[in-house]
N, CA, C and O atoms as CSV, one atom per row, in Angstrom:
chain,resi,resn,atom,element,x,y,z
A,1,UNK,N,N,1.614,-7.104,15.389
A,1,UNK,CA,C,1.379,-5.666,15.236
A,1,UNK,C,C,2.060,-5.185,13.959
A,1,UNK,O,O,3.162,-5.626,13.632
A,2,UNK,N,N,1.412,-4.297,13.254
A,2,UNK,CA,C,1.961,-3.767,12.018
A,2,UNK,C,C,3.000,-2.700,12.292
A,2,UNK,O,O,2.889,-1.963,13.272
A,3,UNK,N,N,4.009,-2.608,11.437
A,3,UNK,CA,C,5.011,-1.554,11.611
A,3,UNK,C,C,4.417,-0.192,11.292
A,3,UNK,O,O,3.303,-0.096,10.777
A,4,UNK,N,N,5.155,0.846,11.598
A,4,UNK,CA,C,4.715,2.203,11.263
A,4,UNK,C,C,4.539,2.304,9.753
A,4,UNK,O,O,5.331,1.739,8.998
A,5,UNK,N,N,3.526,3.006,9.313
A,5,UNK,CA,C,3.239,3.135,7.894
A,5,UNK,C,C,4.048,4.258,7.261
A,5,UNK,O,O,4.428,5.212,7.941
A,6,UNK,N,N,4.315,4.148,5.953
A,6,UNK,CA,C,5.013,5.229,5.255
A,6,UNK,C,C,4.245,6.540,5.363
A,6,UNK,O,O,3.042,6.550,5.624
A,7,UNK,N,N,4.940,7.617,5.164
A,7,UNK,CA,C,4.340,8.946,5.351
A,7,UNK,C,C,3.079,9.166,4.520
A,7,UNK,O,O,2.129,9.788,4.995
A,8,UNK,N,N,3.059,8.664,3.286
A,8,UNK,CA,C,1.881,8.856,2.445
A,8,UNK,C,C,0.636,8.209,3.012
A,8,UNK,O,O,-0.469,8.727,2.856
A,9,UNK,N,N,0.814,7.082,3.665
A,9,UNK,CA,C,-0.329,6.381,4.239
A,9,UNK,C,C,-0.809,7.068,5.502
A,9,UNK,O,O,-2.014,7.117,5.751
A,10,UNK,N,N,0.097,7.600,6.304
A,10,UNK,CA,C,-0.313,8.237,7.556
A,10,UNK,C,C,-0.638,9.714,7.381
A,10,UNK,O,O,-1.042,10.379,8.335
A,11,UNK,N,N,-0.464,10.226,6.175
A,11,UNK,CA,C,-0.880,11.595,5.911
A,11,UNK,C,C,0.144,12.669,6.187
A,11,UNK,O,O,-0.221,13.836,6.324
A,12,UNK,N,N,1.412,12.320,6.274
A,12,UNK,CA,C,2.439,13.342,6.438
A,12,UNK,C,C,3.220,13.467,5.138
A,12,UNK,O,O,3.155,12.579,4.288
A,13,UNK,N,N,3.942,14.538,4.979
A,13,UNK,CA,C,4.663,14.840,3.744
A,13,UNK,C,C,6.089,14.319,3.812
A,13,UNK,O,O,6.789,14.531,4.803
A,14,UNK,N,N,6.514,13.642,2.767
A,14,UNK,CA,C,7.887,13.167,2.690
A,14,UNK,C,C,8.800,14.334,2.323
A,14,UNK,O,O,8.412,15.223,1.566
A,15,UNK,N,N,10.002,14.320,2.864
A,15,UNK,CA,C,10.965,15.377,2.557
A,15,UNK,C,C,12.123,14.852,1.707
A,15,UNK,O,O,13.126,15.543,1.533
A,16,UNK,N,N,11.988,13.638,1.178
A,16,UNK,CA,C,13.068,13.011,0.426
A,16,UNK,C,C,13.569,13.893,-0.715
A,16,UNK,O,O,14.768,14.160,-0.803
A,17,UNK,N,N,12.670,14.352,-1.593
A,17,UNK,CA,C,13.101,15.155,-2.744
A,17,UNK,C,C,13.700,16.486,-2.319
A,17,UNK,O,O,14.688,16.935,-2.901
A,18,UNK,N,N,13.120,17.113,-1.323
A,18,UNK,CA,C,13.675,18.379,-0.823
A,18,UNK,C,C,15.113,18.177,-0.339
A,18,UNK,O,O,16.007,18.953,-0.676
A,19,UNK,N,N,15.320,17.128,0.454
A,19,UNK,CA,C,16.664,16.856,0.983
A,19,UNK,C,C,17.629,16.490,-0.133
A,19,UNK,O,O,18.798,16.874,-0.098
A,20,UNK,N,N,17.142,15.743,-1.131
A,20,UNK,CA,C,17.991,15.350,-2.252
A,20,UNK,C,C,18.446,16.575,-3.031
A,20,UNK,O,O,19.627,16.695,-3.355
A,21,UNK,N,N,17.528,17.486,-3.336
A,21,UNK,CA,C,17.856,18.682,-4.113
A,21,UNK,C,C,18.746,19.648,-3.338
A,21,UNK,O,O,19.511,20.404,-3.936
A,22,UNK,N,N,18.649,19.626,-2.020
A,22,UNK,CA,C,19.497,20.488,-1.185
A,22,UNK,C,C,20.864,19.872,-0.942
A,22,UNK,O,O,21.731,20.509,-0.343
A,23,UNK,N,N,21.070,18.649,-1.396
A,23,UNK,CA,C,22.334,17.962,-1.150
A,23,UNK,C,C,22.478,17.523,0.290
A,23,UNK,O,O,23.589,17.269,0.754
A,24,UNK,N,N,21.385,17.431,0.994
A,24,UNK,CA,C,21.419,17.068,2.409
A,24,UNK,C,C,20.810,15.696,2.659
A,24,UNK,O,O,20.251,15.435,3.725
A,25,UNK,N,N,20.925,14.832,1.669
A,25,UNK,CA,C,20.316,13.509,1.805
A,25,UNK,C,C,21.208,12.598,2.648
A,25,UNK,O,O,22.360,12.340,2.300
A,26,UNK,N,N,20.672,12.133,3.722
A,26,UNK,CA,C,21.361,11.180,4.588
A,26,UNK,C,C,20.467,9.959,4.711
A,26,UNK,O,O,19.301,9.985,4.315
A,27,UNK,N,N,21.015,8.910,5.252
A,27,UNK,CA,C,20.215,7.711,5.474
A,27,UNK,C,C,19.027,8.009,6.370
A,27,UNK,O,O,19.130,8.811,7.299
A,28,UNK,N,N,17.918,7.375,6.099
A,28,UNK,CA,C,16.713,7.546,6.905
A,28,UNK,C,C,16.816,6.660,8.138
A,28,UNK,O,O,16.786,5.434,8.032
A,29,UNK,N,N,16.936,7.270,9.286
A,29,UNK,CA,C,17.089,6.516,10.527
A,29,UNK,C,C,15.816,5.775,10.908
A,29,UNK,O,O,15.850,4.875,11.747
A,30,UNK,N,N,14.687,6.146,10.296
A,30,UNK,CA,C,13.418,5.490,10.590
A,30,UNK,C,C,12.961,4.621,9.421
A,30,UNK,O,O,11.781,4.285,9.328
A,31,UNK,N,N,13.877,4.255,8.535
A,31,UNK,CA,C,13.524,3.450,7.368
A,31,UNK,C,C,12.959,2.099,7.803
A,31,UNK,O,O,13.409,1.500,8.780
A,32,UNK,N,N,11.985,1.652,7.067
A,32,UNK,CA,C,11.383,0.348,7.323
A,32,UNK,C,C,12.130,-0.659,6.462
A,32,UNK,O,O,12.178,-0.518,5.240
A,33,UNK,N,N,12.707,-1.662,7.085
A,33,UNK,CA,C,13.523,-2.642,6.366
A,33,UNK,C,C,13.192,-4.059,6.848
A,33,UNK,O,O,12.471,-4.253,7.827
A,34,UNK,N,N,13.737,-5.030,6.133
A,34,UNK,CA,C,13.635,-6.427,6.551
A,34,UNK,C,C,12.211,-6.935,6.636
A,34,UNK,O,O,11.376,-6.637,5.782
A,35,UNK,N,N,11.946,-7.710,7.683
A,35,UNK,CA,C,10.631,-8.327,7.865
A,35,UNK,C,C,9.521,-7.286,7.984
A,35,UNK,O,O,8.403,-7.518,7.524
A,36,UNK,N,N,9.822,-6.140,8.601
A,36,UNK,CA,C,8.808,-5.085,8.717
A,36,UNK,C,C,8.407,-4.560,7.343
A,36,UNK,O,O,7.232,-4.278,7.106
A,37,UNK,N,N,9.372,-4.426,6.439
A,37,UNK,CA,C,9.080,-3.966,5.084
A,37,UNK,C,C,8.227,-4.985,4.337
A,37,UNK,O,O,7.277,-4.624,3.643
A,38,UNK,N,N,8.572,-6.251,4.484
A,38,UNK,CA,C,7.778,-7.310,3.845
A,38,UNK,C,C,6.345,-7.282,4.376
A,38,UNK,O,O,5.393,-7.362,3.600
A,39,UNK,N,N,6.191,-7.168,5.686
A,39,UNK,CA,C,4.850,-7.124,6.278
A,39,UNK,C,C,4.061,-5.924,5.773
A,39,UNK,O,O,2.868,-6.036,5.495
A,40,UNK,N,N,4.715,-4.789,5.654
A,40,UNK,CA,C,4.050,-3.589,5.154
A,40,UNK,C,C,3.603,-3.774,3.713
A,40,UNK,O,O,2.487,-3.399,3.354
A,41,UNK,N,N,4.472,-4.353,2.883
A,41,UNK,CA,C,4.117,-4.589,1.486
A,41,UNK,C,C,2.945,-5.552,1.381
A,41,UNK,O,O,2.060,-5.370,0.546
A,42,UNK,N,N,2.939,-6.568,2.220
A,42,UNK,CA,C,1.845,-7.539,2.184
A,42,UNK,C,C,0.544,-6.970,2.733
A,42,UNK,O,O,-0.539,-7.437,2.378
A,43,UNK,N,N,0.643,-5.973,3.591
A,43,UNK,CA,C,-0.555,-5.325,4.127
A,43,UNK,C,C,-1.284,-4.571,3.032
A,43,UNK,O,O,-2.514,-4.525,3.015
A,44,UNK,N,N,-0.530,-3.981,2.119
A,44,UNK,CA,C,-1.145,-3.244,1.018
A,44,UNK,C,C,-1.295,-1.781,1.339
A,44,UNK,O,O,-0.974,-1.337,2.441
A,45,UNK,N,N,-1.781,-1.036,0.380
A,45,UNK,CA,C,-1.886,0.398,0.551
A,45,UNK,C,C,-3.301,0.932,0.498
A,45,UNK,O,O,-3.493,2.148,0.489
A,46,UNK,N,N,-4.288,0.073,0.463
A,46,UNK,CA,C,-5.670,0.532,0.433
A,46,UNK,C,C,-6.123,0.876,1.845
A,46,UNK,O,O,-6.087,0.017,2.726
A,47,UNK,N,N,-6.546,2.110,2.078
A,47,UNK,CA,C,-6.984,2.488,3.427
A,47,UNK,C,C,-8.078,1.572,3.979
A,47,UNK,O,O,-8.111,1.291,5.177
A,48,UNK,N,N,-8.974,1.109,3.100
A,48,UNK,CA,C,-10.051,0.227,3.563
A,48,UNK,C,C,-9.480,-1.072,4.128
A,48,UNK,O,O,-9.976,-1.582,5.133
A,49,UNK,N,N,-8.445,-1.607,3.492
A,49,UNK,CA,C,-7.831,-2.845,3.977
A,49,UNK,C,C,-7.026,-2.601,5.246
A,49,UNK,O,O,-7.094,-3.385,6.193
A,50,UNK,N,N,-6.279,-1.531,5.260
A,50,UNK,CA,C,-5.446,-1.221,6.421
A,50,UNK,C,C,-6.296,-1.008,7.669
A,50,UNK,O,O,-5.866,-1.323,8.778
A,51,UNK,N,N,-7.491,-0.479,7.489
A,51,UNK,CA,C,-8.366,-0.199,8.628
A,51,UNK,C,C,-8.906,-1.465,9.289
A,51,UNK,O,O,-9.395,-1.408,10.417
A,52,UNK,N,N,-8.827,-2.594,8.611
A,52,UNK,CA,C,-9.303,-3.847,9.204
A,52,UNK,C,C,-8.389,-4.230,10.356
A,52,UNK,O,O,-7.172,-4.071,10.273
A,53,UNK,N,N,-8.985,-4.739,11.436
A,53,UNK,CA,C,-8.204,-4.953,12.653
A,53,UNK,C,C,-7.464,-6.278,12.734
A,53,UNK,O,O,-6.647,-6.465,13.636
A,54,UNK,N,N,-7.724,-7.197,11.824
A,54,UNK,CA,C,-6.992,-8.468,11.841
A,54,UNK,C,C,-6.511,-8.805,10.438
A,54,UNK,O,O,-7.043,-8.314,9.442
A,55,UNK,N,N,-5.502,-9.646,10.386
A,55,UNK,CA,C,-4.981,-10.097,9.100
A,55,UNK,C,C,-6.071,-10.806,8.297
A,55,UNK,O,O,-6.179,-10.622,7.084
A,56,UNK,N,N,-6.858,-11.601,8.968
A,56,UNK,CA,C,-7.944,-12.333,8.298
A,56,UNK,C,C,-8.926,-11.368,7.640
A,56,UNK,O,O,-9.342,-11.593,6.504
A,57,UNK,N,N,-9.298,-10.308,8.330
A,57,UNK,CA,C,-10.239,-9.330,7.760
A,57,UNK,C,C,-9.607,-8.570,6.604
A,57,UNK,O,O,-10.298,-8.240,5.640
A,58,UNK,N,N,-8.289,-8.279,6.679
A,58,UNK,CA,C,-7.609,-7.621,5.556
A,58,UNK,C,C,-7.592,-8.544,4.344
A,58,UNK,O,O,-7.805,-8.095,3.217
A,59,UNK,N,N,-7.344,-9.817,4.567
A,59,UNK,CA,C,-7.350,-10.780,3.463
A,59,UNK,C,C,-8.741,-10.909,2.854
A,59,UNK,O,O,-8.877,-10.981,1.632
A,60,UNK,N,N,-9.764,-10.938,3.683
A,60,UNK,CA,C,-11.143,-11.010,3.178
A,60,UNK,C,C,-11.464,-9.793,2.328
A,60,UNK,O,O,-12.084,-9.912,1.271
A,61,UNK,N,N,-11.041,-8.616,2.791
A,61,UNK,CA,C,-11.295,-7.398,2.025
A,61,UNK,C,C,-10.586,-7.471,0.673
A,61,UNK,O,O,-11.181,-7.162,-0.360
A,62,UNK,N,N,-9.313,-7.881,0.677
A,62,UNK,CA,C,-8.535,-7.955,-0.565
A,62,UNK,C,C,-9.152,-8.960,-1.539
A,62,UNK,O,O,-9.229,-8.696,-2.739
A,63,UNK,N,N,-9.582,-10.091,-1.032
A,63,UNK,CA,C,-10.213,-11.111,-1.872
A,63,UNK,C,C,-11.496,-10.552,-2.504
A,63,UNK,O,O,-11.744,-10.748,-3.693
A,64,UNK,N,N,-12.291,-9.869,-1.715
A,64,UNK,CA,C,-13.535,-9.286,-2.211
A,64,UNK,C,C,-13.260,-8.205,-3.254
A,64,UNK,O,O,-13.949,-8.129,-4.271
A,65,UNK,N,N,-12.264,-7.381,-3.004
A,65,UNK,CA,C,-11.896,-6.324,-3.951
A,65,UNK,C,C,-11.440,-6.924,-5.273
A,65,UNK,O,O,-11.865,-6.481,-6.340
A,66,UNK,N,N,-10.582,-7.926,-5.202
A,66,UNK,CA,C,-10.087,-8.578,-6.407
A,66,UNK,C,C,-11.225,-9.207,-7.199
A,66,UNK,O,O,-11.271,-9.094,-8.424
A,67,UNK,N,N,-12.134,-9.863,-6.508
A,67,UNK,CA,C,-13.289,-10.462,-7.177
A,67,UNK,C,C,-14.123,-9.392,-7.877
A,67,UNK,O,O,-14.550,-9.591,-9.015
A,68,UNK,N,N,-14.356,-8.278,-7.223
A,68,UNK,CA,C,-15.138,-7.187,-7.816
A,68,UNK,C,C,-14.471,-6.628,-9.068
A,68,UNK,O,O,-15.131,-6.417,-10.086
A,69,UNK,N,N,-13.181,-6.392,-8.995
A,69,UNK,CA,C,-12.449,-5.834,-10.137
A,69,UNK,C,C,-12.442,-6.816,-11.301
A,69,UNK,O,O,-12.705,-6.433,-12.441
A,70,UNK,N,N,-12.142,-8.073,-11.019
A,70,UNK,CA,C,-12.107,-9.069,-12.089
A,70,UNK,C,C,-13.482,-9.265,-12.716
A,70,UNK,O,O,-13.595,-9.379,-13.936
A,71,UNK,N,N,-14.516,-9.305,-11.900
A,71,UNK,CA,C,-15.868,-9.463,-12.427
A,71,UNK,C,C,-16.220,-8.309,-13.352
A,71,UNK,O,O,-16.776,-8.527,-14.429
A,72,UNK,N,N,-15.910,-7.110,-12.955
A,72,UNK,CA,C,-16.191,-5.935,-13.782
A,72,UNK,C,C,-15.382,-5.969,-15.076
A,72,UNK,O,O,-15.928,-5.770,-16.161
A,73,UNK,N,N,-14.086,-6.222,-14.957
A,73,UNK,CA,C,-13.221,-6.198,-16.129
A,73,UNK,C,C,-13.535,-7.323,-17.108
A,73,UNK,O,O,-13.512,-7.114,-18.321
A,74,UNK,N,N,-13.824,-8.497,-16.595
A,74,UNK,CA,C,-14.141,-9.618,-17.478
A,74,UNK,C,C,-15.465,-9.403,-18.202
A,74,UNK,O,O,-15.657,-9.909,-19.308
A,75,UNK,N,N,-16.373,-8.661,-17.590
A,75,UNK,CA,C,-17.659,-8.370,-18.217
A,75,UNK,C,C,-17.483,-7.407,-19.397
A,75,UNK,O,O,-18.197,-7.521,-20.393
A,76,UNK,N,N,-16.545,-6.465,-19.297
A,76,UNK,CA,C,-16.383,-5.488,-20.374
A,76,UNK,C,C,-15.337,-5.901,-21.399
A,76,UNK,O,O,-15.240,-5.279,-22.457
A,77,UNK,N,N,-14.553,-6.932,-21.113
A,77,UNK,CA,C,-13.491,-7.361,-22.020
A,77,UNK,C,C,-13.986,-7.713,-23.418
A,77,UNK,O,O,-13.402,-7.246,-24.396
A,78,UNK,N,N,-15.040,-8.518,-23.553
A,78,UNK,CA,C,-15.486,-8.854,-24.928
A,78,UNK,C,C,-15.900,-7.617,-25.733
A,78,UNK,O,O,-15.692,-7.574,-26.946
A,79,UNK,N,N,-16.476,-6.626,-25.080
A,79,UNK,CA,C,-16.903,-5.416,-25.787
A,79,UNK,C,C,-15.705,-4.593,-26.258
A,79,UNK,O,O,-15.802,-3.898,-27.269
A,80,UNK,N,N,-14.584,-4.657,-25.549
A,80,UNK,CA,C,-13.444,-3.819,-25.912
A,80,UNK,C,C,-12.670,-4.399,-27.085
A,80,UNK,O,O,-11.817,-3.709,-27.643
A,81,UNK,N,N,-12.932,-5.620,-27.474
A,81,UNK,CA,C,-12.238,-6.244,-28.590
A,81,UNK,C,C,-12.829,-5.826,-29.947
A,81,UNK,O,O,-12.201,-6.059,-30.980
A,82,UNK,N,N,-13.986,-5.232,-29.964
A,82,UNK,CA,C,-14.645,-4.823,-31.229
A,82,UNK,C,C,-14.041,-3.580,-31.791
A,82,UNK,O,O,-14.472,-3.104,-32.842
């Protein structure tokens, strides 16, 4: 099971800067650390990938996305050198 997602991914507003500017910054009791943080980083931040229900499907999506981006970029690379 995936850990809870950061506020930006779940659609809530972070209060970090507000608390910092008010001088009321304390440790985040709900901070994601250790193995959960690694898993979250490996999951990625693309909503399309996160919505996949298995690790295998997320990997397939990421592989397909990477192939699409590289194919597009490699096609336009020779033209950008002129």
